[in-house]
VEXDREN-2710 file (C-alpha; in Angstrom, 1 decimal):
% VEXDREN-2710
k/r/px/py/pz
1/MET/22.3/44.1/-53.1
2/LYS/18.8/44.8/-51.9
3/ILE/17.5/41.9/-53.9
4/PHE/20.2/39.6/-52.4
5/PHE/19.0/40.4/-48.9
6/VAL/15.3/39.8/-49.9
7/ALA/16.2/36.5/-51.4
8/VAL/18.2/35.4/-48.3
9/ALA/15.3/36.5/-46.1
10/ILE/12.8/34.5/-48.2
11/PHE/15.2/31.5/-48.3
12/SER/15.7/31.7/-44.5
13/ALA/12.0/31.9/-43.8
14/PHE/11.4/28.8/-46.0
15/VAL/14.2/26.8/-44.3
16/GLY/13.1/27.9/-40.8
17/GLY/9.4/27.1/-41.7
18/PHE/10.5/23.6/-42.8
19/PHE/12.4/22.9/-39.5
20/VAL/9.5/24.2/-37.4
21/SER/7.1/22.0/-39.3
22/GLN/9.2/19.0/-38.6
23/LYS/9.2/19.6/-34.9
24/TYR/5.5/20.5/-34.6
25/PHE/2.8/18.5/-36.2
26/PHE/0.3/20.8/-37.8
27/ASN/-2.8/18.9/-38.7
28/ILE/-6.1/20.6/-39.2
29/LEU/-8.9/18.3/-38.4
30/PRO/-12.6/18.8/-39.0
31/LYS/-14.4/19.9/-35.8
32/ASN/-16.4/16.7/-35.5
33/SER/-13.2/14.4/-35.7
34/LEU/-11.3/15.7/-32.7
35/PRO/-9.5/13.0/-30.7
36/ALA/-11.3/11.7/-27.6
37/ARG/-10.4/13.3/-24.4
38/VAL/-8.1/11.3/-22.3
39/THR/-9.3/11.0/-18.7
40/LYS/-7.2/9.9/-15.7
41/PRO/-8.6/7.7/-13.1
42/MET/-9.9/9.6/-10.1
43/VAL/-8.1/9.3/-6.8
44/GLY/-10.2/7.0/-4.5
45/ASN/-11.6/5.1/-7.5
46/ASP/-9.8/1.9/-6.6
47/ARG/-12.4/-0.2/-4.9
48/ASP/-11.6/-3.9/-4.3
49/SER/-14.0/-6.8/-4.6
50/HIS/-15.6/-5.9/-1.3
51/GLY/-16.0/-2.2/-2.2
52/CYS/-13.1/-1.1/0.1
53/ILE/-11.0/1.9/-1.1
54/GLY/-7.4/0.9/-0.7
55/SER/-5.9/4.3/-1.5
56/ALA/-7.9/5.7/1.4
57/GLY/-6.5/3.0/3.8
58/TYR/-9.6/0.8/3.9
59/SER/-9.3/-3.0/3.8
60/TRP/-11.9/-5.7/4.2
61/CYS/-12.3/-7.1/7.7
62/GLN/-13.6/-10.6/7.4
63/ALA/-14.2/-10.8/11.2
64/LYS/-16.5/-7.7/11.2
65/GLN/-17.7/-8.1/7.6
66/LYS/-17.0/-4.5/6.7
67/CYS/-14.3/-2.1/5.3
68/LEU/-12.2/-0.4/7.9
69/ARG/-8.9/1.3/8.6
70/THR/-7.0/-1.0/10.9
71/TRP/-5.2/1.8/12.7
72/GLU/-8.6/3.3/13.6
73/GLU/-10.6/0.2/14.4
74/PRO/-8.8/-3.2/14.9
75/CYS/-10.2/-6.1/12.9
76/ILE/-10.5/-8.4/15.9
77/SER/-12.9/-11.3/15.6
78/ASN/-16.1/-10.7/17.6
79/SER/-16.2/-14.3/18.7
80/PRO/-14.4/-15.2/20.9
81/THR/-13.3/-11.7/21.8
82/PRO/-9.9/-11.6/23.5
83/THR/-9.8/-10.0/26.9
84/ILE/-7.9/-6.9/27.6
85/ASP/-5.4/-8.9/29.6
86/GLU/-4.9/-11.3/26.6
87/ALA/-4.4/-8.3/24.2
88/GLU/-1.9/-6.7/26.6
89/SER/-0.1/-10.0/27.1
90/LEU/0.2/-10.3/23.3
91/LYS/1.5/-6.7/23.0
92/ALA/4.1/-7.3/25.7
93/ALA/5.2/-10.6/24.1
94/ILE/5.7/-8.9/20.7
95/LYS/7.5/-5.9/22.3
96/ASP/9.8/-8.3/24.2
97/GLN/10.7/-10.2/21.0
98/LEU/11.3/-7.1/19.0
99/THR/13.5/-5.7/21.8
100/ALA/15.5/-9.0/21.9
101/SER/16.1/-8.9/18.1
102/HIS/16.6/-5.2/17.6
103/GLY/18.1/-4.1/20.9
104/SER/17.3/-0.7/22.4
105/PHE/15.4/0.3/19.2
106/GLY/12.7/-2.2/20.2
107/ARG/12.0/-0.5/23.5
108/GLY/10.7/2.7/21.8
109/LEU/8.2/0.9/19.7
110/VAL/4.5/1.3/20.1
111/ILE/2.8/-2.1/19.5
112/SER/-0.8/-2.2/18.2
113/ILE/-3.0/-5.2/17.3
114/THR/-5.0/-4.9/14.1
115/LYS/-6.4/-8.5/13.9
116/ILE/-6.6/-11.5/16.1
117/GLU/-8.1/-14.8/14.9
118/GLY/-7.7/-17.7/17.2
119/ASN/-4.0/-18.5/17.6
120/PHE/-3.0/-15.9/14.9
121/ALA/-2.5/-12.2/15.2
122/ARG/-1.4/-9.3/13.1
123/GLY/-0.4/-5.8/14.1
124/LEU/1.9/-2.8/13.7
125/ALA/5.1/-1.8/15.5
126/SER/5.7/1.9/15.1
127/GLU/7.8/4.8/16.3
128/SER/8.3/8.4/15.3
129/GLY/10.5/7.5/12.4
130/GLY/8.4/4.7/11.0
131/GLY/7.8/1.1/11.7
132/GLY/6.4/-2.1/10.2
133/ILE/4.0/-4.9/10.5
134/TRP/4.2/-8.1/12.5
135/LEU/2.5/-11.5/12.2
136/ALA/2.5/-13.8/15.2
137/LYS/1.2/-17.3/16.0
138/LYS/0.5/-18.8/19.4
139/ILE/2.8/-21.8/19.7
140/ASP/2.8/-24.0/22.8
141/GLY/0.8/-21.3/24.6
142/ASP/3.3/-18.5/23.8
143/TRP/3.0/-15.8/21.1
144/LYS/5.9/-16.0/18.6
145/ILE/6.6/-13.5/15.8
146/VAL/6.8/-15.3/12.5
147/PHE/7.3/-12.1/10.4
148/GLU/8.2/-8.5/11.1
149/GLY/9.2/-5.6/9.0
150/ASN/8.3/-3.7/5.9
151/GLY/9.3/-6.3/3.3
152/ILE/7.4/-9.1/1.6
153/PRO/7.1/-12.2/3.8
154/ASP/7.4/-15.7/2.6
155/CYS/3.7/-16.1/1.9
156/ASN/4.0/-19.8/1.0
157/SER/5.5/-20.5/4.4
158/LEU/2.8/-18.4/6.2
159/LYS/0.0/-20.3/4.4
160/THR/1.5/-23.9/4.5
161/THR/3.8/-24.1/7.5
162/TYR/2.1/-21.7/9.9
163/LEU/-1.5/-22.2/8.4
164/PHE/-2.3/-18.5/8.7
165/PRO/-6.0/-17.7/7.9
166/GLN/-6.3/-15.8/4.6
167/ASP/-8.1/-12.8/6.0
168/LEU/-5.0/-12.1/8.3
169/LEU/-2.8/-12.1/5.2
170/GLN/-5.0/-9.7/3.3
171/ASN/-3.0/-6.9/1.6
172/ILE/0.2/-8.8/2.5
173/CYS/-0.1/-12.0/0.5
174/ASP/-2.8/-11.2/-2.1
END
């Protein structure tokens, strides 16, 4: 009987060892043939063609010829510089249009301008729960929103119908 239990134990060890070896790959490699270490890209290692780090919020500002965060420093063309009154007028026009299309929600939005180039403007509409971008064009002397929200705009229409400058569409229609 004792021999029977020893035989069953040896058989069980053999069968158990077989199944363990199927689940785990035991391969003994020479020390100099270890696989190369896999490295993950570093956060912040995503520079664009201008050297701007997108994951840190930087984008290229054509008007100022530098990388910047548009919520910290607007990318507004240095020539001709819009006056404070023109910028406030643009903000008011954008807020009025958003209030007209979204009702009372639009009244709580904070409007900021990130880029102005001639008759074209880009900015952010935000509130405590979020917000989105807006693109506007001056048509017959009045600013009109041509896109607003968080989705993807019709880039073809912005480029061909509205003739938006490429630097205003950066990171939107790349």
